[in-house]
ROVO-946926 format. One line per 10 residues: their letters; for each residue x, y, z of N, C-alpha, C. Coordinates in steps of 0.1 Angstrom, whole numbers, plus 5000, padded with zeros to 4 digits. Last residue first. Layout:
% ROVO-946926
a) X,Y,Z,X,Y,Z,X,Y,Z | ...
This chain:
% ROVO-946926
himyksnlvr) 4260,8771,0844,4248,8767,0837,4251,8758,0825 | 4269,8790,0872,4272,8779,0863,4259,8775,0857 | 4255,8814,0876,4269,8814,0878,4275,8802,0871 | 4227,8817,0874,4235,8813,0862,4250,8814,0863 | 4215,8825,0897,4209,8814,0890,4218,8808,0879 | 4227,8835,0928,4229,8836,0913,4223,8823,0907 | 4227,8837,0955,4214,8836,0948,4215,8837,0933 | 4253,8840,0962,4246,8828,0968,4233,8826,0961 | 4262,8864,0952,4265,8852,0944,4257,8840,0949 | 4257,8883,0971,4247,8881,0960,4249,8868,0952
eidfdgrgsi) 4280,8885,0986,4269,8876,0991,4258,8874,0981 | 4295,8905,0975,4298,8891,0971,4288,8881,0976 | 4284,8934,0962,4283,8926,0974,4284,8911,0971 | 4304,8958,0947,4296,8946,0945,4296,8938,0958 | 4316,8983,0946,4308,8980,0958,4299,8968,0956 | 4351,8984,0934,4337,8987,0934,4329,8983,0947 | 4383,8999,0933,4374,8988,0937,4360,8993,0938 | 4403,9017,0926,4392,9014,0917,4383,9002,0920 | 4433,9003,0940,4424,9014,0937,4414,9009,0927 | 4452,8990,0966,4442,8986,0956,4433,8998,0953
eidyskaira) 4486,8994,0972,4473,8999,0974,4464,8994,0963 | 4510,8973,0987,4504,8978,0974,4490,8982,0977 | 4526,8959,1006,4523,8974,1007,4519,8980,0994 | 4525,8932,1005,4536,8939,0997,4534,8954,0997 | 4504,8926,1020,4517,8920,1024,4528,8926,1017 | 4483,8938,1006,4487,8943,1019,4501,8938,1023 | 4481,8921,0984,4484,8935,0982,4490,8941,0995 | 4472,8897,0997,4485,8897,0990,4490,8912,0988 | 4447,8906,1007,4457,8901,1016,4471,8901,1009 | 4433,8914,0984,4436,8924,0995,4447,8919,1004
lpddrhlevf) 4431,8889,0971,4438,8900,0965,4442,8911,0975 | 4415,8873,0989,4429,8870,0987,4437,8881,0980 | 4391,8874,1007,4397,8885,1000,4412,8883,0997 | 4373,8857,1020,4387,8857,1025,4396,8868,1018 | 4352,8859,1003,4351,8865,1016,4365,8867,1022 | 4360,8841,0983,4363,8856,0981,4359,8864,0993 | 4355,8816,0994,4368,8819,0988,4371,8834,0988 | 4327,8819,0999,4337,8816,1010,4351,8820,1006 | 4317,8821,0973,4316,8832,0982,4326,8831,0994 | 4324,8795,0964,4329,8807,0957,4329,8819,0966
tsrvadrmle) 4309,8780,0981,4323,8779,0982,4330,8791,0975 | 4283,8786,0972,4287,8789,0986,4302,8789,0988 | 4283,8777,0945,4280,8791,0949,4286,8794,0962 | 4289,8750,0947,4297,8758,0939,4295,8773,0943 | 4267,8741,0964,4281,8740,0968,4291,8749,0960 | 4245,8746,0947,4247,8753,0960,4261,8752,0965 | 4251,8728,0927,4251,8742,0924,4252,8751,0937 | 4249,8704,0940,4262,8708,0935,4262,8723,0932 | 4222,8704,0947,4232,8703,0957,4246,8708,0952 | 4212,8703,0921,4209,8715,0929,4219,8715,0941
inaahtafsd) 4222,8677,0911,4225,8690,0905,4223,8702,0914 | 4216,8652,0918,4224,8660,0928,4228,8673,0922 | 4202,8640,0898,4195,8641,0911,4203,8650,0921 | 4220,8638,0878,4209,8648,0877,4203,8650,0891 | 4254,8636,0889,4242,8630,0885,4230,8640,0886 | 4277,8662,0879,4273,8651,0888,4260,8645,0882 | 4302,8686,0872,4293,8676,0868,4290,8666,0878 | 4317,8717,0861,4312,8709,0873,4301,8699,0868 | 4344,8734,0849,4332,8725,0845,4329,8716,0857 | 4367,8747,0852,4355,8755,0856,4342,8747,0852
hvmhfytigk) 4386,8720,0856,4388,8735,0856,4375,8742,0861 | 4364,8695,0858,4376,8699,0850,4376,8714,0850 | 4348,8668,0875,4352,8682,0875,4364,8684,0866 | 4323,8649,0884,4333,8649,0873,4336,8664,0871 | 4311,8628,0911,4313,8640,0904,4324,8639,0894 | 4298,8612,0937,4299,8610,0922,4300,8624,0916 | 4293,8616,0963,4306,8611,0960,4308,8608,0945 | 4276,8634,0985,4277,8633,0971,4292,8629,0967 | 4274,8640,1012,4272,8626,1008,4273,8624,0993 | 4281,8664,1020,4267,8662,1019,4264,8648,1013
eamsniammm) 4308,8663,1019,4303,8664,1032,4288,8662,1032 | 4311,8664,0991,4314,8651,0998,4308,8651,1012 | 4306,8690,0986,4297,8680,0981,4299,8667,0989 | 4328,8702,0999,4315,8705,1003,4305,8695,0999 | 4349,8691,0983,4348,8688,0997,4334,8691,1003 | 4342,8704,0959,4342,8689,0960,4341,8685,0974 | 4346,8731,0966,4333,8726,0961,4332,8711,0962 | 4373,8731,0972,4363,8735,0982,4350,8730,0978 | 4385,8725,0947,4387,8717,0959,4376,8719,0970 | 4375,8747,0932,4371,8733,0929,4373,8724,0940
hsadlshvfn) 4388,8768,0944,4373,8768,0944,4369,8753,0941 | 4415,8762,0940,4410,8762,0953,4395,8761,0954 | 4416,8764,0912,4419,8751,0918,4413,8751,0932 | 4409,8792,0909,4401,8781,0902,4403,8768,0909 | 4430,8803,0923,4416,8805,0928,4407,8794,0922 | 4451,8797,0907,4451,8791,0920,4438,8793,0927 | 4444,8811,0884,4443,8797,0883,4444,8790,0897 | 4450,8837,0894,4436,8833,0891,4434,8818,0890 | 4478,8834,0896,4470,8838,0908,4456,8833,0906 | 4486,8828,0870,4488,8818,0881,4480,8821,0893
paisrrmkag) 4478,8852,0856,4472,8839,0853,4474,8829,0864 | 4495,8871,0872,4481,8872,0871,4474,8859,0867 | 4523,8862,0869,4516,8863,0882,4501,8863,0881 | 4537,8861,0845,4529,8849,0849,4520,8851,0861 | 4551,8885,0842,4541,8881,0832,4532,8870,0836 | 4567,8885,0865,4557,8895,0863,4546,8891,0853 | 4583,8862,0860,4574,8862,0872,4563,8873,0871 | 4596,8871,0838,4587,8859,0837,4578,8859,0849 | 4611,8892,0849,4602,8894,0838,4592,8883,0837 | 4628,8878,0868,4618,8888,0872,4607,8891,0861
gfknedyram) 4638,8848,0874,4635,8856,0862,4624,8866,0865 | 4664,8843,0898,4650,8842,0894,4647,8852,0882 | 4687,8821,0914,4684,8832,0906,4671,8831,0899 | 4691,8797,0927,4692,8809,0935,4690,8822,0927 | 4691,8775,0911,4681,8776,0921,4681,8789,0929 | 4693,8776,0877,4700,8781,0889,4689,8783,0900 | 4686,8747,0856,4682,8760,0862,4690,8763,0874 | 4688,8734,0823,4692,8733,0837,4690,8747,0843 | 4666,8721,0797,4675,8731,0803,4678,8728,0818 | 4663,8702,0769,4661,8701,0784,4671,8710,0791
ritshskdkw) 4647,8702,0738,4658,8707,0747,4654,8706,0761 | 4641,8689,0707,4638,8688,0721,4649,8693,0729 | 4628,8702,0676,4639,8700,0685,4635,8699,0699 | 4616,8694,0643,4613,8698,0657,4626,8694,0666 | 4609,8703,0609,4617,8697,0620,4612,8701,0633 | 4603,8696,0574,4599,8702,0587,4608,8696,0598 | 4609,8683,0551,4614,8696,0552,4609,8704,0565 | 4601,8656,0557,4593,8665,0548,4596,8679,0550 | 4619,8657,0587,4609,8649,0579,4601,8659,0570 | 4643,8653,0612,4639,8660,0599,4629,8651,0591
vssaryqhsk) 4650,8661,0644,4643,8651,0636,4638,8658,0623 | 4680,8667,0661,4669,8672,0654,4663,8661,0645 | 4689,8652,0693,4692,8655,0678,4679,8658,0671 | 4684,8671,0723,4682,8659,0715,4684,8662,0700 | 4704,8687,0745,4697,8688,0733,4696,8675,0725 | 4706,8702,0776,4707,8690,0769,4699,8691,0757 | 4722,8732,0786,4710,8724,0783,4714,8712,0775 | 4732,8762,0799,4734,8747,0801,4722,8740,0796 | 4736,8790,0777,4728,8782,0787,4732,8768,0787 | 4766,8809,0775,4755,8801,0769,4748,8793,0780
gdssklklny) 4787,8823,0786,4774,8830,0786,4763,8822,0780 | 4810,8810,0790,4809,8817,0777,4795,8823,0775 | 4806,8797,0814,4815,8809,0814,4814,8816,0801 | 4771,8789,0813,4785,8786,0815,4793,8798,0813 | 4741,8792,0832,4749,8796,0821,4764,8793,0824 | 4708,8780,0840,4723,8780,0843,4730,8784,0831 | 4679,8801,0838,4687,8790,0833,4702,8791,0837 | 4661,8812,0867,4669,8814,0855,4677,8802,0851 | 4629,8801,0880,4644,8802,0881,4650,8805,0867 | 4601,8812,0892,4606,8809,0879,4622,8812,0880
rnsvtigaat) 4573,8810,0913,4588,8809,0912,4592,8805,0898 | 4551,8818,0932,4552,8821,0918,4567,8822,0915 | 4537,8795,0954,4549,8803,0951,4550,8806,0936 | 4509,8790,0975,4514,8791,0962,4526,8800,0961 | 4492,8769,0997,4501,8781,0996,4508,8779,0982 | 4458,8761,1006,4470,8759,0998,4479,8771,0998 | 4434,8764,1019,4445,8759,1027,4458,8756,1019 | 4414,8776,1006,4414,8761,1005,4425,8755,1013 | 4418,8803,1007,4409,8797,1017,4409,8782,1017 | 4454,8805,0999,4439,8807,0996,4431,8800,1007
sweipiktss) 4484,8825,1000,4476,8814,1004,4461,8816,1000 | 4514,8834,0982,4501,8837,0987,4494,8824,0991 | 4546,8849,0973,4538,8837,0978,4524,8842,0983 | 4570,8858,0949,4560,8861,0959,4551,8849,0962 | 4605,8853,0946,4592,8849,0942,4582,8853,0953 | 4625,8884,0950,4623,8870,0952,4608,8866,0948 | 4625,8911,0948,4634,8903,0939,4633,8888,0940 | 4596,8932,0949,4606,8923,0955,4614,8915,0945 | 4578,8946,0934,4583,8952,0947,4593,8943,0954 | 4569,8933,0913,4580,8942,0910,4585,8948,0923
tcqqlikrve) 4547,8919,0924,4559,8911,0920,4571,8920,0918 | 4529,8940,0929,4534,8931,0940,4547,8924,0936 | 4525,8948,0903,4531,8957,0912,4537,8949,0924 | 4511,8925,0894,4524,8928,0888,4532,8938,0897 | 4488,8928,0908,4496,8916,0911,4510,8919,0905 | 4477,8951,0897,4480,8950,0911,4490,8939,0914 | 4474,8944,0870,4483,8955,0874,4487,8954,0888 | 4455,8923,0872,4469,8920,0866,4478,8931,0871 | 4433,8937,0881,4439,8926,0889,4453,8923,0885 | 4427,8954,0860,4432,8959,0873,4439,8948,0881
ganevtiafa) 4414,8947,0837,4429,8945,0837,4435,8949,0851 | 4387,8952,0842,4391,8939,0837,4406,8936,0839 | 4377,8977,0848,4385,8970,0859,4390,8956,0854 | 4363,8985,0825,4375,8992,0829,4384,8984,0839 | 4353,8964,0800,4351,8967,0814,4364,8973,0820 | 4362,8971,0774,4348,8966,0776,4344,8968,0791 | 4388,8978,0771,4378,8989,0771,4364,8984,0774 | 4403,8954,0772,4406,8965,0782,4395,8975,0783 | 4393,8940,0750,4391,8935,0764,4392,8946,0774 | 4403,8956,0730,4389,8955,0732,4385,8950,0746
rhyynaldwa) 4431,8950,0732,4426,8964,0734,4411,8964,0737 | 4431,8923,0727,4437,8928,0739,4432,8942,0742 | 4420,8922,0701,4413,8917,0712,4418,8921,0726 | 4441,8936,0687,4427,8941,0687,4419,8935,0699 | 4464,8919,0691,4464,8934,0695,4450,8939,0696 | 4455,8895,0681,4459,8896,0695,4459,8910,0700 | 4451,8901,0654,4439,8898,0662,4443,8899,0677 | 4478,8906,0647,4468,8917,0646,4456,8914,0654 | 4489,8880,0652,4494,8892,0659,4484,8903,0659 | 4475,8865,0633,4474,8862,0647,4478,8874,0656
ltnydqpnel) 4485,8878,0609,4470,8879,0613,4468,8875,0628 | 4511,8869,0611,4508,8883,0611,4494,8885,0615 | 4508,8841,0607,4514,8846,0620,4511,8861,0622 | 4496,8840,0582,4489,8836,0593,4494,8841,0606 | 4512,8847,0560,4504,8858,0566,4497,8853,0579 | 4525,8827,0547,4533,8834,0557,4525,8845,0565 | 4507,8818,0529,4507,8811,0542,4516,8818,0552 | 4486,8838,0511,4500,8837,0514,4501,8830,0528 | 4458,8836,0510,4466,8833,0498,4481,8830,0502 | 4440,8820,0536,4448,8831,0532,4457,8827,0520
kidnlisdeg) 4412,8810,0552,4420,8808,0540,4427,8820,0536 | 4405,8796,0583,4406,8808,0576,4416,8806,0564 | 4404,8774,0599,4393,8775,0590,4394,8788,0581 | 4426,8779,0616,4427,8768,0607,4415,8768,0596 | 4426,8797,0637,4428,8802,0623,4427,8791,0613 | 4425,8785,0661,4412,8790,0656,4413,8796,0642 | 4445,8756,0663,4444,8770,0661,4430,8774,0656 | 4452,8729,0665,4440,8734,0674,4438,8749,0672 | 4474,8726,0650,4462,8719,0645,4449,8724,0653 | 4492,8757,0646,4490,8744,0652,4476,8738,0648
phiiwddeeg) 4501,8775,0616,4494,8774,0629,4493,8759,0633 | 4534,8774,0602,4520,8771,0601,4513,8771,0615 | 4560,8794,0589,4554,8788,0601,4539,8786,0599 | 4586,8790,0566,4574,8796,0570,4568,8788,0582 | 4619,8795,0552,4610,8789,0562,4598,8797,0564 | 4638,8789,0529,4627,8798,0529,4616,8792,0539 | 4673,8786,0520,4661,8783,0529,4651,8793,0529 | 4681,8787,0485,4683,8793,0499,4670,8790,0507 | 4683,8756,0467,4678,8770,0469,4681,8774,0483 | 4688,8729,0465,4698,8738,0460,4695,8753,0462
egalnewreg) 4654,8721,0461,4668,8716,0463,4678,8726,0457 | 4634,8749,0472,4636,8737,0465,4651,8732,0467 | 4619,8761,0502,4629,8761,0492,4631,8748,0485 | 4601,8760,0523,4595,8760,0509,4606,8760,0498 | 4600,8744,0552,4610,8750,0543,4604,8749,0529 | 4580,8749,0580,4581,8742,0568,4591,8751,0559 | 4570,8743,0614,4578,8750,0605,4580,8742,0592 | 4540,8745,0633,4549,8736,0625,4556,8745,0615 | 4525,8745,0666,4529,8752,0653,4539,8743,0646 | 4515,8737,0690,4514,8728,0679,4519,8733,0666
kadfiekrlg) 4520,8759,0706,4525,8746,0710,4525,8736,0699 | 4506,8780,0693,4520,8779,0692,4526,8766,0696 | 4479,8787,0683,4483,8774,0688,4498,8771,0687 | 4473,8812,0676,4481,8805,0666,4483,8790,0670 | 4460,8821,0700,4453,8822,0687,4460,8813,0676 | 4482,8817,0718,4469,8810,0719,4461,8809,0706 | 4501,8835,0708,4504,8821,0709,4491,8812,0710 | 4488,8859,0712,4491,8855,0698,4494,8840,0698 | 4487,8859,0740,4475,8858,0732,4477,8854,0718 | 4514,8864,0745,4508,8851,0749,4495,8849,0742
gksigyglvm) 4516,8889,0734,4524,8878,0729,4519,8865,0732 | 4499,8903,0751,4496,8903,0737,4504,8891,0730 | 4495,8883,0782,4500,8894,0774,4496,8893,0759 | 4467,8875,0804,4477,8871,0794,4482,8883,0786 | 4448,8875,0824,4459,8884,0824,4470,8882,0814 | 4427,8858,0823,4438,8854,0832,4450,8863,0831 | 4411,8867,0803,4406,8868,0817,4416,8864,0827 | 4424,8860,0780,4426,8873,0785,4421,8875,0799 | 4412,8835,0777,4426,8835,0782,4430,8850,0786 | 4386,8843,0768,4388,8834,0779,4402,8835,0785
vpikafsrks) 4391,8858,0745,4385,8864,0757,4387,8856,0770 | 4402,8838,0727,4409,8851,0731,4404,8857,0744 | 4380,8819,0727,4394,8815,0732,4401,8828,0736 | 4357,8833,0718,4357,8827,0731,4371,8824,0736 | 4356,8844,0692,4361,8852,0703,4363,8845,0716 | 4344,8824,0678,4358,8827,0675,4364,8835,0686 | 4318,8824,0689,4326,8811,0689,4341,8814,0686 | 4309,8850,0682,4312,8846,0696,4320,8834,0697 | 4327,8867,0656,4317,8857,0660,4320,8852,0674 | 4345,8884,0646,4338,8888,0658,4327,8879,0662
fiatnaslyt) 4354,8870,0624,4364,8873,0634,4357,8879,0647 | 4331,8868,0607,4339,8856,0611,4347,8859,0624 | 4322,8893,0603,4313,8883,0607,4320,8871,0612 | 4344,8907,0592,4341,8909,0606,4331,8899,0611 | 4358,8908,0568,4354,8895,0573,4350,8895,0588 | 4364,8934,0564,4356,8928,0554,4351,8914,0558 | 4380,8939,0587,4367,8946,0585,4358,8939,0575 | 4402,8923,0581,4394,8920,0593,4380,8926,0592 | 4412,8936,0558,4407,8922,0558,4398,8918,0569 | 4418,8961,0569,4408,8960,0558,4403,8946,0557
dfkrklegcd) 4438,8953,0588,4426,8961,0592,4415,8959,0582 | 4462,8939,0587,4450,8932,0583,4437,8940,0586 | 4482,8956,0597,4483,8952,0583,4469,8947,0578 | 4469,8982,0618,4475,8970,0616,4474,8966,0601 | 4459,9006,0634,4467,9006,0621,4475,8994,0619 | 4442,9006,0654,4456,9003,0657,4465,9002,0645 | 4418,9015,0642,4423,9021,0654,4437,9019,0656 | 4402,9011,0619,4416,9011,0618,4423,9017,0630 | 4375,9009,0622,4380,9022,0620,4395,9023,0620 | 4373,8981,0624,4365,8988,0613,4370,9002,0611
wlkaaneava) 4388,8975,0647,4394,8973,0634,4386,8979,0622 | 4369,8985,0666,4383,8990,0665,4389,8987,0652 | 4346,8970,0662,4346,8985,0661,4360,8991,0659 | 4356,8945,0668,4351,8948,0655,4351,8963,0652 | 4360,8948,0696,4371,8945,0687,4368,8948,0672 | 4334,8951,0705,4343,8962,0706,4356,8960,0697 | 4324,8925,0699,4318,8937,0693,4327,8949,0693 | 4340,8910,0716,4341,8908,0702,4335,8920,0694 | 4331,8919,0741,4345,8921,0737,4347,8920,0722 | 4304,8910,0739,4307,8925,0741,4322,8928,0737
gyfdkktyne) 4306,8883,0737,4300,8890,0726,4304,8905,0727 | 4317,8877,0763,4324,8873,0750,4319,8881,0739 | 4297,8887,0780,4311,8893,0780,4318,8889,0767 | 4265,8896,0776,4274,8885,0772,4288,8891,0771 | 4235,8901,0793,4248,8906,0789,4257,8895,0787 | 4212,8892,0803,4213,8893,0788,4226,8899,0784 | 4210,8886,0829,4210,8900,0826,4211,8903,0811 | 4194,8865,0851,4200,8866,0838,4199,8880,0833 | 4198,8873,0887,4190,8868,0875,4198,8870,0862 | 4218,8879,0907,4207,8869,0909,4201,8864,0896
vldvyealds) 4253,8878,0894,4241,8884,0901,4229,8874,0900 | 4272,8867,0880,4273,8865,0894,4262,8871,0902 | 4275,8867,0851,4264,8860,0858,4266,8857,0872 | 4292,8884,0838,4296,8870,0840,4287,8862,0850 | 4281,8909,0837,4285,8903,0825,4288,8888,0826 | 4278,8915,0865,4266,8913,0856,4270,8906,0843 | 4305,8918,0872,4297,8907,0878,4284,8904,0870 | 4311,8941,0858,4317,8928,0854,4310,8917,0860 | 4296,8959,0874,4294,8958,0859,4299,8945,0854 | 4307,8956,0900,4293,8952,0897,4290,8951,0882
drmlaachqq) 4335,8943,0914,4330,8951,0902,4316,8947,0898 | 4353,8935,0933,4340,8939,0937,4333,8948,0926 | 4377,8924,0925,4376,8939,0924,4362,8944,0929 | 4371,8897,0930,4383,8903,0936,4382,8919,0936 | 4348,8894,0914,4348,8892,0928,4359,8899,0935 | 4359,8898,0889,4348,8906,0893,4346,8905,0908 | 4378,8877,0888,4382,8891,0887,4371,8901,0892 | 4362,8854,0888,4371,8857,0899,4375,8872,0900 | 4349,8859,0864,4341,8858,0876,4350,8860,0888 | 4370,8858,0846,4364,8871,0849,4355,8870,0861
gnctgdqqia) 4374,8830,0846,4385,8839,0850,4380,8853,0854 | 4349,8821,0835,4353,8818,0849,4364,8827,0854 | 4326,8825,0817,4339,8832,0817,4346,8832,0830 | 4305,8809,0837,4305,8819,0827,4318,8827,0827 | 4311,8774,0843,4311,8788,0847,4311,8797,0835 | 4290,8747,0833,4302,8755,0832,4300,8768,0838 | 4278,8714,0840,4275,8729,0840,4288,8736,0841 | 4265,8682,0832,4276,8691,0833,4272,8706,0832 | 4255,8653,0844,4250,8665,0840,4261,8676,0842 | 4265,8620,0835,4267,8632,0843,4261,8644,0836
isskgtkefa) 4252,8587,0835,4254,8600,0827,4255,8611,0837 | 4247,8564,0846,4260,8569,0849,4262,8582,0842 | 4216,8553,0861,4223,8559,0850,4236,8565,0855 | 4197,8525,0870,4206,8536,0874,4213,8541,0862 | 4182,8503,0863,4175,8514,0870,4184,8526,0874 | 4193,8481,0849,4198,8485,0862,4189,8495,0870 | 4175,8476,0825,4182,8466,0833,4185,8471,0847 | 4161,8495,0810,4158,8481,0808,4164,8472,0819 | 4170,8521,0818,4156,8518,0817,4152,8503,0817 | 4198,8518,0819,4191,8523,0830,4176,8520,0830
mwadyaaair) 4204,8508,0793,4207,8500,0805,4199,8504,0817 | 4196,8530,0778,4190,8518,0776,4192,8508,0788 | 4215,8549,0788,4201,8551,0790,4193,8538,0788 | 4239,8538,0778,4237,8540,0793,4222,8541,0796 | 4234,8539,0751,4236,8526,0757,4233,8527,0772 | 4233,8566,0747,4222,8558,0743,4222,8545,0750 | 4260,8573,0754,4248,8579,0761,4236,8570,0759 | 4274,8559,0734,4276,8556,0748,4265,8561,0757 | 4264,8572,0711,4262,8558,0713,4264,8554,0728 | 4274,8598,0716,4260,8596,0714,4256,8581,0717
qfykkrvgyp) 4301,8594,0715,4295,8599,0727,4280,8596,0727 | 4304,8586,0689,4308,8576,0699,4301,8581,0712 | 4298,8609,0676,4288,8599,0675,4292,8587,0685 | 4320,8625,0684,4307,8629,0688,4297,8617,0687 | 4343,8613,0673,4342,8613,0687,4328,8617,0692 | 4336,8615,0644,4337,8602,0651,4335,8603,0666 | 4310,8638,0634,4324,8635,0636,4325,8623,0646 | 4279,8622,0623,4287,8633,0627,4302,8629,0629 | 4264,8602,0612,4266,8601,0626,4275,8613,0631 | 4264,8604,0584,4251,8606,0591,4253,8607,0606
hngeeekdse) 4291,8623,0570,4285,8610,0573,4274,8613,0583 | 4304,8647,0567,4293,8644,0558,4286,8631,0561 | 4328,8651,0580,4316,8660,0583,4304,8657,0575 | 4348,8638,0555,4347,8643,0568,4335,8653,0570 | 4331,8615,0533,4339,8627,0535,4337,8632,0549 | 4331,8579,0540,4324,8592,0538,4334,8604,0539 | 4346,8558,0547,4343,8559,0533,4337,8573,0530 | 4348,8560,0575,4360,8561,0567,4358,8563,0552 | 4322,8555,0582,4327,8568,0584,4340,8570,0576 | 4319,8527,0577,4311,8537,0570,4317,8551,0570
eekdnwwlpi) 4337,8517,0596,4340,8515,0582,4332,8525,0573 | 4323,8525,0619,4337,8530,0616,4340,8529,0602 | 4300,8510,0617,4299,8525,0616,4313,8531,0613 | 4311,8484,0621,4304,8488,0608,4303,8503,0606 | 4320,8487,0647,4330,8484,0636,4324,8488,0623 | 4295,8489,0660,4305,8500,0660,4315,8499,0649 | 4284,8463,0656,4277,8475,0651,4287,8487,0650 | 4303,8448,0670,4301,8446,0656,4295,8458,0650 | 4300,8459,0697,4313,8459,0690,4312,8457,0675 | 4271,8455,0702,4277,8469,0701,4291,8468,0694
nrkhlpn) 4260,8430,0706,4260,8436,0692,4268,8449,0691 | 4261,8424,0732,4268,8415,0723,4270,8421,0709 | 4244,8445,0744,4259,8444,0747,4267,8436,0737 | 4223,8461,0721,4225,8450,0730,4240,8448,0731 | 4219,8481,0703,4224,8485,0716,4226,8473,0726 | 4208,8470,0680,4222,8474,0680,4228,8478,0693 | 4188,8444,0677,4189,8456,0686,4204,8459,0686
């Protein structure tokens, strides 16, 4: 019995050796992290049935385009609420798919006149696929800029520079996407084109997002108006009892205008390099542009965090002390799923009854226009807010 506790280490080692000999994606147990999860789940089930009578496996449910769920509630937008499953029943509307479809229409007609229009149109089945669209649409829900979206598509945090020049030749640096980039399965003849392709996709998805639901970008506009109305960081509170400051200090500069920073020596390997810098900041000066760019994602993320805190506290009050939560993913044991779903729905409504966007707009004398008539109480009966 390979699932017996004494046999698992030996059995697992055998499977590891097998997987190392097989080509990636070709071995019978799938990629390593996936088949480890399967073995762990099988062992837990075996222990529950044969030994303990208890299972530790959590049932996980995610929000539907969570950032846009908050935006729909903030703007009381009925159309957007249907797209992201805040209404009572399943509407067969898919926000990711709708944005991807609009992006495809835009590049098919060359709307933005980008370099890769023809290439995107010829490969629209790849670039408008829901799984490809998910990352761009998800981060756009937090009000990200075109430049920020390019970074997400390219995985800028993991990007790698390479010098193609031979010995004695002039430097010829190119940039490669990070290992988590959604472009890694795309084959281009010229490796220098990946960055341009990322920019083109960012522009098309940014535009498609804006036209799919008119109010999708309104939250960002309102919050940026609040930020522009003052020279100091703006603050807000949420129904969870937390206060947030959108504070970004400017770097300290010396008399020659250069930034004060500590720099670690460059590490060179295989014609690639990375540099570590640690900057110092002026506590009394703020970056207005950075605060405007960041306010929308930070505001919505504060609602994410507040919602999760409130949901966990609500569950704890009902005696549920086993849960596993990450961002918009909620998990608990199967027996507690309905209680968890009730907690998630009711605390979402509680959070938005407080109307945090209206409160922050009022405090900075900013008028909210284009608000809809969506009744936030309908979320209490939503079947698929998380699923």
